[in-house]
N, C-alpha and C positions, 0 to 999 in steps of 0.2 A: 635463269637469273634475270629479274626485272630491273629497270632503272630505278624504281622506288617500291617500297613495301607499305609505308605509311604516308598518306597524302592528306593535307589539311586544305579544304576547299572553303573560301570565303564567299557566301551567298547561296541562298536557297531558292533562287528563282527559277530560271529555265536551264542555263548552263550547269550550274551547280548539281542538282539531282541527276541530270543526264550524265555528267562525268562520273558521279559516284556509281551509277549503275554499270558503266563500262569498266570502271576500275575493278569493281567486284567480279565482273565477268572474266577479267583477266588475273584474278587472285591478288589484287591489291586493295589494301583496306583504306576506305575513304572516311573522313570526318568532316562534317559541314558546320560552320559557325555562321550564324544568322542573327543580325541585330533584332529583327522583329520576334514576337513571341510565338508565331506560328506561320505556316505557309500562307501567303496572300491569296485570298480568293477573289472572285469577280474579275474586274479589269476589262480592258478594251479588246477589241477583235485583232488577232495577230494571224499570220499566215505560216504555214508549213508547206515548203515547196521543194520541188526538185529532188536533189540528193538528200534532203532532210526526210523526204518521204521514205527513201530506202533505209535510213537509219531508224525511223520509227517502226518500219516493219521488222527490222532485225531486233528491235527491243520488244516486240510483241504488243505495241499499243496502237498500231495503225488502225485496226478495226474500230477500237474505242474512240479514236480521233474522229473517224468518219461518222460515228454515232452521235458526236457532240458538236458537229459543225454549226456555224452561226445561222445557217439557212437564209442569209440575206440573198435575195434572188435578183433584186433590181435596184437601180439607183437613178437619180434625176437631178440635174442642175435646175434650179428654180430662180424666178425673178422676186423682186421685193414683195409681191403679193402671194407668193407660193405657187404660181403657176409653172408647170414643167416646161422648161425651154428646150432641153435635150435630155433624153433618157437613154439608158443603157443597161444591158443585161450584165450582171456580175460575172458571168461566165466569159465575157469578152475580156475582163481584166485578168482573171485567173483561170484559163481554160483547162479542162480535162482532169484526169485522175491524179496528175502530179502537183495538184495545189489544193490545200485544204484551209479554210478560214475557221478558226475557233477562237473562243475567249480565252484570254491569257490565263485566267483562273483555271479553267479546264485543262489546259495543257499543263500547267504547274501541278495540278492534282494528279494526272496520269503519270507524270514523271516521278512524282513523290511515290506514289503507289508502287512503281517499279523499283525504286531504290530504297525505300524505307526499311525493309526487313534487314538488310545487310549493312546499313549506314548508321553511324553515330551522329546525333544532331546536338549542337550546343546553341540552343536558342537564347535570345535576349542577352547576346554577348557579341563582342567584336574584338578584332586584333588591334593592339596598341603599339607593339614593337615586333620587329623581326631581326634576329641576329644569326647571320649565316657563318658556318664553319665547315671543315671537311666532312664532319659526320652527319650534317643535317642543318636544320634551321630551328633555333630556339624561338618559340612563339610566347609572347606576353599577351594576356587577354585583359580586357576591362574588368571582368568578374571572376573568371575561372582561374585555376592554378596554371602556371606556366607549363608548356610541354614542348617536346622536340619531335619534329616530323622530318621525313626524307625529302619532302617537296611541299611547297605552298603554292596554291593556285588562286588567283584572283578571278572570281566568276561574279563579282559584285557591281556590275553594271557601269554605266557611263561615267558616274562620279566615283570610281573604285577607290576604296580605301587601301587595298593592297597595292594598287598601282602607285598611289600617293607615297606609301612607305618605302617601296622598292625603287620606284623611278623618279620621285620627286613630284612637284606641283603639276596639275593637270594642264595648265595653260599652254605649254609648248606641244602638246599632243592633240589639241582641239582644232578641229576645222569647223568653224561656226558657219552654218548655211544660211544665216541671215534671217532666221525665223524662230518664233516661239509657239508652242502647242500646249493646249490643255484639253483634257478629256474627263468627263464625270457623268454620273447618272442623273437624269431628270425625269419627271413625269412624262408619259408618252402622250403629250397634249394633241399632237397631230394624228393620233391613232394610226401610226404607222404599223404596217404588218409585213415584217421580213424585207424591209425596204430602207433606202437611205435618201435623205434629201440634202443637197448642198447649195448654199448660197454664197456668191462672191460679190465683193466690190474690190477695187483695185488693191492688191496686196493683202486682202483679208479673206478668210473662209470662216463660215458658221455652218455647221451641219448637225444633222440628227439622224440616228439610225436605230432600227429595232431588230432585235433577235429574240426568239423564244427562249433562249438560254439564260436570260437575265430579266429581272423586273423592269418596268419602265423603258426608257430609251437612253441611249448614250449621246451626250452632246459633245461636239468638237469645235474649239476655237483655235484658229491658226492665224498669225499675222507675220508679215514680212517687215523687217527693219533694216535701216541703212548701217546702224552702229550696234554693237554688242554691249549689253549692260550686264550687270550680275544679278538681274532679277530672278533667273532660275535657281540661284543659290540663296534666296532669301526665303522668309517664312510664308506660309499660304495666305495670311492676311494681306501682305503687301502684294503678292502675286495676284490676288483677286482684285485689289484695288487697281493694279495695272490693267487687268482684263476690262474692268469696268470703264476706265478712261479710254481704252482702245476701241471697244465695241459698242459703246453706248450710242443708241440712236442709229445704228447701222442699217436697220431694216429687218424685214422677215420676221423671224422668231428670236432675234438676238436679245431683245429686252426680256423676254420670258426666260431665256436660258440664263441670263445674268441674274435674274431674280431668284432662280433656283439654285444657283451655284453655291451660296453659302450653306445651304441644307444638304448638299451633297457629302456623303461619308466616304466617297472614293475619289475625292478631287486629286487630279494629277496635272502637274505643270513642269515643263522643261524646255530647254533649248532644243533646236533641231541642229544636232551637232554630230560630226564623225570624229572618231579617234584614230589617229594615224601614228603609229610608233615604228621607228626603224627595226627595233628588236622586241619581241614579245617576252623575253626572258632576261632575268638578271640572276645568274648563278642558279640557286635552287628555287627561285620564285619565277612563276610564269603566269600568263594571263590567257583567259578564253572568254569568248562571247563579247558583249559590249565593253567589258573592261579593257580588252585588248584591240578591238577593231569594230567598234559600233559603226554601222553603216548609216544611221539615223533612220527615224520612222518613214522618211520619204522613200526609201529604197523597198520597204516592206519585207526586208530579208533579215532583220535583227534575229528573230527567233530561229530561223533555219541556220543562219551562221552559228549561233550558239550550239544547236543540236549536232551539227556536223563537226564543229570544232571540238566538242567534248569527245565524240567518238574518235576522231583522229588522234587527239592528244593521248587518250587511254591506250589506243592501238600502239602508238609509237613508244610509250613508256613500257609496254609489255614486250615489244619487239627488240629493245636495245638493253644493254646491261649498264649503261651509264646515263645520267641524266643529261649530260652535255649533247650526247649523240642523239638522244630520244627528242630533246626539245629542238635541236637543229632540223631534225626530220619532220617534226610537227610544223615547224614554220615553212619548210620548203614545200610541203604538200598544200598548206592552207593559204599562203599569201597570193597566188594567183586567183584563187577562188574569192578571197576577200576583195582583191582589187577590182574584180569584175562586178561584184555587187556594190562597192563604193561607187563606181561609175554611173549607176542608174539612179542615184539620189537626186542630182540636179534636174534631170528631165521630169522626175516625179514631182518636184516642187513646182516647176514651171507649169505643169499640167493642172494641179490641184489649186494653185493660187497665183494666177497670172498678175503681174504688176500693173497692168493697164487695162482700161475699159476695151480697148481694141484687142488685147490678148484674150480677155474673157470672151468677147464676141466671136472672135476666130475660132477659138477652141470649141464653143458651143455649135457653131455652124459645121465644122468639120465632123463632129460626132453625129449631128442630125442628118447631114447631107450625104456622107460617104462613110458609113460605119466601118466597113472593111478596110479603109484606107486611112482612117482617122488617126489623130494623134494618140488616142487611147489604145488603138490596136497596135500601133508601132511601139508604144511604151510597153504594152504587154509582152510583145515579142522579146524586147530586151530584158525584161524581168525574167522571163522563161529561160532564155539562154543563160543569163547570169546564174540562175538557181541550179543549173545543171553543169556548171563549169568545174567540176571536179569528179574524177572517176574513182569511186571508193574501192573498187576491186584491185587497182594498182597503184593508186595515188598519183596518177598522172592527170593532166588537165585536158578537158575536152575543149574543142575549138569554140570560140565565141565570136 
């Protein structure tokens, strides 16, 4: 007897289809509701590391992930004229076989291919109300007919709708890291070949990178702020106005990037934020991935936490005969792993966007003068340890 037989998952990104796959493996029926009309393709580069590699192997998608890596081999911090000040091999950032960088769209596609046959999808719909009772959760949809499920899982990202319905407004659970980030596709005007270029002024980063897995190049704009606004929850027109006012005249390729921004069909903008909640479950509603424990893009571990969290949640639902004990076990196994990965976000932000000219110069000198002892190598070591901070065979934590 499992803790649930019918599970509704909100969100068809990474955590959602990964969870649907594992639910089916344990004999639990999963249904995914997704506001978009179809799985989102394209997207920026994400990482699958550490324990998430083990989960991908168990799902049978690891070799396909290896065949679709971004192939970005090198990077370099540049000055305003585009001259490389300090370069690095990307294997320094993510060494060995325990880390793969892929485009988000490729990862989503592979996860959907694993789960599609056995999963019901409700596209172009969303949950509007949840009513819990002893027999399950009554779910009201924006478009579809009401239905009842044993369990509802929010796998719907940083600004989770399920979290809002079950836990209340987002604000108490946000840890804003003082930054906003935008990523979108632009023409490859620098003729980059499997490489990245990054340019800093104090508190700002402009970057471009190329992968043969996508047309053109990806542009990234990140800036640090003293005070949080609500620009991440406004419409793209206002977000783009904000970026123009922040980056106009910054130097290097920023004006070219800004000129192409309006034409991008994959414009993405959000705050650099972590989600921290004392409990991920409220009765028969629980959270997985960014909805419950977003580590922020600066950790590089959001996708891996989603993949591992989906695996652990499904395993505990199958292992226990009540949702209370299953969800408690899920949290007990995952919380140390999540904490370890939350802890690496601040160093990541300080490395990629120092607040002062002295900080930029010091970072560049460390990378150039002593690669093996540099800030980059130390940060890479922290990421690797955090990515391995759960033992999936026993559910116990490895030392970090």
